[in-house]
N, C-alpha and C positions, 0 to 999 in steps of 0.2 A: 237628320239627327245622327250623331255619332254615338255608338254604343261603347261605353267604357267599362271594362271588366277588371277586377283586381288581378295583380300579378301573381301567378301561381308557379312555384318551382316544380314543374312536372317531372323533371329528371331525378328529383329526390325519391320519386316513387316508381322509377323505371323498372327496378328489379321486381317489385311487388306486382306491377302490371304484367310483366313478361311471365312470371310464374302463374298468375291468375289465368292468363290467356293460354298458357301451355296446358294447365289442368282442364280448362274448358274444351280445348281442342282434342285432347286425349279422350275425355268423356264422350264427346260427340262422335269420334271415330269408333269407340267401343259400342255406342248405341247403334250406329249404322251397321256395324258388323254383326251384332247380336239380334237386334229387333228388325232391322231392315226398314223398308218403306212400305207404305200403303199405296201401291202403284195404281194409277188411273187406267182407263181403258186403253190408252195408247201403248201401255206396257204389258197389260195382262190379256188384252184381247176382249172384245165385246161388241156391243151394238148401240147405236143412237137412233131414236125415232123422234121426228119433229112433227108436232100436231098443232093445228090452228083451229080455234073454237070461234063460233059466231058471236059469242059474248065473252065477257071477262071470265077467265078460267078459274075454277076452284081448285087450287093446287093441292090442298089437303085431301079433297075427295078423289082427285086423279091419282094421287099417291097411293091411296087405299086400293083403287082399281088395279094399278100396276103391281102392287104387292101380291095380289092374288095369282099373278103369273110368275113374277120373280120377287121374292120377299124383300130383297135389299136393293131394289131398283131405285135409282135417283131421279127425282122429278124436279125440274127447275123452270122458272119463268124467264124468258129472254125476249129481247125485242119489245114488242107490245104486250099489253096485259092479256091478249088472246092467244099468245104463242107459248107453247110448252115443249120442253125437250125432255125425253125419257131416256136414261142411260142405264145399262146393266151389263155386268161382266159375263164373260163366257164361262159356263159351268162345265166341270169335267163330267164326261159321260152324257152330255146333252148336245143336241144339234142347234147351233146358233140361229140358223135359218128358220127352224121350226119354232124356236122361242120368239123370234121376231114376228112370225106369222100369228102366233097365239096372242102376243101383246097387241098387235093391230086389231085383231078380232075383238079383244076385250075392250079396247078403247072405243071402237065403233059400236059395239053392242051397248055400251054405257051411254053414248051420245051419237046418234045417227048423223048429226050435222058436223061432227068432228072431221076435219080434213087432214089427211096425212100429207105433209108438205115435203118430207124428206126422210130417207132411211140410209144408214151407212153402217158398215161393220169394219172392225180392225182385228186382224189376226194376231194372236199372241206371239207368232214367230218374229215379229218386228221388235220385240222387247230388247234382245241383245244388241241389235243394230242401233236402236235409239240410245241405249245406255252408252255403248262404245263411242258413238258419234258425239254425244254430250260430253263425255270425258275428254275426247279428242279436242273438242272446241275449247274447253277450259284449259287444256294443256297448251294448245297453240296460243291462246290469249296470254298465258303466263310467259311463254317463250318470247312473244312479241314485246311484252312489257320489260323483260330482262334486257333485251337488246336495246330498246328505246331509252330506258332509264340509265343503262350502263353507258350509252353514248352521251346522253344529255348531262348526267351528273357524274356518278362514279359507281363501281361495282358494289360497294357497301350499300348505297342507296337502292340499287336495283334489287339486291337480295332482300333488304328490309321491306321494300314495297311489295314484292311478290309473296313473301311469307305473310304479310299483313292481309293481302287479298285472299289467299288460301284460308287463312284463319277465319275471315268473314264468311266465306262460302261453306266451309266445313261446319262451323257452328250453326249457321242457318239450316243446313241439311240435317244436322243432329237434332235440332229442335223439332223439325218435321218428323223425324224418326221417333223421337220421344213421345210426341203427341199423337202420332199415327194419323196426321192430317194427310189428305190425298196428295200424292206426288204425281203430277201430270206434266205435260209439255209446257204449260204456262209457268209452273214452278221452275222447271229447268231453264226456261227463258229468263226468269227472274234472277236465277243464280248467275247467269252470264251478265245480266244488267248490273248486278251488285259489283261484279269485277270492275266494270267501267266506272260506276259511281265512286267506288272506294278509291280507285287509283287516281281519279281526278282530285279528290280532297287531299290525298297524300302528296301529289305533285305540287299543289299550292303551298303546302308546308315546306316541302323540300326546296322549292324555288326561293323561299324567304331565307331558309337556312343557308343555302349557297350564297345568296346575296350578302348576308350578314357575315359569313366567314371571310368574304373578300373585303368588306367595309371595316370590319373590326378585328384586325390582326392581333391585337393585344389582349383580347378577351378569351377566356377559356372556352373549349368546345361545349362544355355543359351549359355555361351561361348563354352562349350563342343559341343553342338549341332551345333552351327555355324562353329566351327573348323572342325567337322566331315564332314559336308556338303561340305565345301570348299575343304577338302582333297580328296573327291570322285567326285568333280564336273567335273574335266577334264575327268575322266573315264566315267561318266554319259553322258557328251556331245558327246564324241567320239562314245560310244555304240549307243546312240539314233540316231546320225547322220548317221552312217553306216547302221543301221537297216532301217531308213527312206529312205535312198537312194535305198535300195533293194526293198522296198515296192513301191516307185515311179516308179522304172523300171517295176515292176509287173503291176502297173496301166497303164503305157504307152504302154507296149507290151503284156500284158496278155489278151487283148481282152475284149469284153463286159461282158462275163461270170464272169470274175474275178474282174471287176471294183468295185462292191459293197464291196467285201472282202478287196481289197487294200485301198479303200477310208476309210472304217471303221478302218483299221489298222493305216493309217496315222493320223487320228484324235486321236486314242487311244495312239499312241506313243507320240504325242505332249502333251496331257493332262496327260499321265502317268509320263512323265519326270517332268512336273510341280507339280503333286500331291505328288510325293515322297518327295518334299521339303516343299511345302506350305500347304499340307494337312496331310500326314503321320507324318512328323517330327514336324510340327507345333502343331498337336494334342497332341503328346507326351509331348512337351514343356508346352502346356496349361494345361495338366492334372497333371503337377507337378512331373515329373519323378525325382527321387533322386539317389544319389550315392548308398544308401543302397539297392535300388531295383535291382541293377545289380551286386552287389558284390557277389563273390562265397560264397555259404552257407557252413559254417564250419561243418564238420562231428562231430556228437556227440561222445564223448569219450566212449569207451566200458568199462563197469564196470565188471571186471573179478573177483571181490571179491565174496566169497561164501555167 
């Protein structure tokens, strides 16, 4: 069954969309600079203790036992209903090894049949390295996209696509800063995944724009971009919706450990769909793309005269 949507002149609202995106991006950057992030253990340092119970674990009761040692310890259920993970941050002035030992004693004193299946700790000194490598990964991804899109399309398209991807990542990170949701390695991985998802949607629209510029030389650039977006809109909506449903299922049934990843992906999918139209395509239109920019370059004739 083919989905038919009404024709929408998107480029009539290009200026409004760009201003809206600019305001959101500036607000997100301001939030990140002033409020920062609620970093997880990978960034702040801390410990994780994994416990297996002989029967279904009572999470609320275990949380109260753990709170007697560390009042803000996180207790989550993972794997089976008998497996529990206790996470707590490293406190200034306290020894993390002593705190881990106290936590193990408290758990075993509460239930002698509880089995400690794993213990690990992360030093806070890795924070700067993780942040720098995460930013480096995003930077390299953007450089790669500029090179690829510049070769496949044209530099205006490459610039529009990269700015759209950065827009999606910055706004997603800004929402995490605003809500002070935990920012851990899973969220960092989601930000990188958002780059890939968003550029895929943008390339589909760009491909149709290039095709129509070559097929319709008498049509204005504005009408060609609008036509191209409308032609790919049904595909964009179906793809985004099915991906969003999958991520919602991950959020509902993936447990606390994957909640940050799935939340970041949901935000990224929504803004990625929006940005492929009102940022990536709108920037190409505002930068004045022309038919000549996308026409195949004719090969120079070979002079075979002596």
